[in-house]
N, C-alpha and C positions, 0 to 999 in steps of 0.2 A: 505494501499499500503505500502511495506517495500523499501526503497531506500537508498543506501550507499551515506553519506555527501560529498561532493566535493567542492572546493575553487567555488565560484559564477564567471563566464564570461559571456561576451556577448552570447557565444555558446559555451556550455560545452562539447559538442558531436558533431564528425563528421559522426556517423554511427548508425542507429538503426539495431541490431541484435533481432528478435523476433519469437519467437515460434509460432507453427502453431495450434495445437489441443489444446482447452481449451483458446486458445486466439482469435482464428481469426476463426477456424473452431470448430463448435459444431455438435455433434451426436443425433440423434433422436432414443432413445433404447426402445420406447414403444411398437414395435411389438416383440422384444425379451423378454421383460418383461412380455408380454402376453403368449408368447409360455412358459416361465420358469412356470406360474402360473398351465398351461394347464398339464406341466410333474410333477407337486408337488414340483417344487424346489423354493428355496429361490430366490426371486429377485437379481440379481448381481452374481449367482452363475457361470455362464458361463463366465462373465468377469474375474472374480476372478481367475479362470482358464486360460483363454486366457493371461492374462498379467502376469502368473507368469513367473520369469526368463526362466525356462528351454523352455517354448514356444513360449515368446514373443522375448527373445533376437535374437535367428536365423533370425526372421522376420526384426528384426529392423537393422541386421547388414549385410542383403540383401543376406542371405545363402538361404533361404526359399521365394518361393512365397507365396501371400496370400491366395492362393487353397492349399497349401501345409499347411499353417497354420492352416486353418479351418480343414484340415484332422486329423491335430494333437489335436485339440481341441476336434472334435467329439470322437476321441480313448479315449482322458481322460474321456470324459463324460460317455462312456461307459465303462472303467474301474473303475471309482468312484462311478458312482451310477447305472450302467445296464441301462441306459437311452435309450429307444429306439428311443425318437425323437433326440438322438446327433447330426445326419447329420443337421437335420432342424435348431437346437437351434445353431449349428458352423457356417451354412450359415447366419443365422440373426443376429449374432455377428459379424461376418466380413464384411458383405455388408448391415451394418445399415447406411439410408439415412443420410445424412449432409448438413449442409448449414453454409455459412459464416455471420458472424458478421457485418453488413453493417456499423454499428458504427465505430467500430475499424478499416476496411476496409478504411473509410474516412479518420480517423486520420494519419494513416500509409500513404494513398497517399498524403496528405498534409505535411506531414514530406518530404518526397522525393520529392515533385514540390519546396520545401523549400531549397533544395540542400544536404540535408541529405541522405548518402547511406543507402539503405534499405536492408537487407541480411534476408531470412527467415532461421532459423536453427532447425531443427524438426528430431525427433527420429521417421522416417516414413519407409514405404514399399517401393518396387522398383516401384510400380506403382503410386508414389506421381504425376507425371506429368498429370496423368490421370484426378486424382482427382483436381488439381488445375486449369485444363481445363474446368473439369464438373460446378465450381464455378466461373468461367470469370476470374480466378486470375492469369493465366500466365505472365501479364504484371504488376502484383504488385509489383515484387522486382527485384532489380537490379540483386542479386544472389540467388540462392537456395542451402542451405548446409543441406544434407540429410544424415542421418546416413545409410541407406543402399547403398547409391552411393559411401560412404566415408569409409565405413567398420568401422566405429568410432561412438559411440553413444554417448550424453550427460548422466551422468558428466565427461566424460572423457575431459581432458583437451586438448587434440589434436583437439578437433571438435572446439573449441574456438579459437584456433590457425589459424585453417584452416577459420571460419569464419570472424576474423579480417583481414586475408589477403585478401580475397576476397572483403571484405569493402572496403581496402585500407585505414586502419585506424588503429593506436598504440591502444592496449588493453584499456588504460586509456581514449581515446577519444572515444569509443563504450559505448552505452547503450543497456543492455542486459535484455530483457522481456522474463519471462515466469511463468506459472502457478505452476509449480513443485518448492518448495523451494530448495531441492538440487542442482537444475541446477541454480537456481539464486546464492546459496552461492559459487558454483565452478566458477561462471563467475565473482565473487568478488574477488576469492583468485587468478585468472588469471590475475586482475587488471581492471577490468570493473567496471561500475557502474552498479549495478542490479537492477530490480523491480520484486518483488513478485506481479505476476497480479492476482487480485480478479476481476476486472471488469474495464469498458472503462473509466471510472474515473482515475484509475490509470495510464494508458498512458498518457490520458491528462495532467496530474499534470505533469507526467515525460518530456512531451514536452510544457511545457507551455511559456518556454523561446522562441519559435518560434511565438508568438501572438504579 
């Protein structure tokens, strides 16, 4: 865990601003990996293309749907690899099954029950609400700040300002949790306390003051 140091007080934060993917939500890419092996591609090839800025950015800013994203991935697979399974691979990539980490959800619910404002701050597609409903998490947070809805994505400072405002807390009273170091560093530069998330113990340690 990487956490910035601040003066110790009884309750150092009024809000937790938490990332979704790779903190709360985790994807099962086994079906995609199997398809890549069948196609003679290295595992991770599809994801590397899908998350390249030119394909991923329009999705995260709400300019295209998940279906349009899949189409762009399939097109790139055909262009770069002459891949006959391009659409099958793209569908497996964009529709990979996912689950929520029950331990993390429990810790976050506990923080909210203790009186902290909880805001999800995520670079996500337009159908995020459907995904949260599928995981039974529509009631997890007080607010959800989604890049696709706001038209701005982490690590842009604007999304941190939006999240703090929704939380009703000054930046210096916000704990920001994310698995991507660049996003954490941007939050710290904005005045927040940042936790570079690698596992549930990182979150527990940051919220130990609630015990």
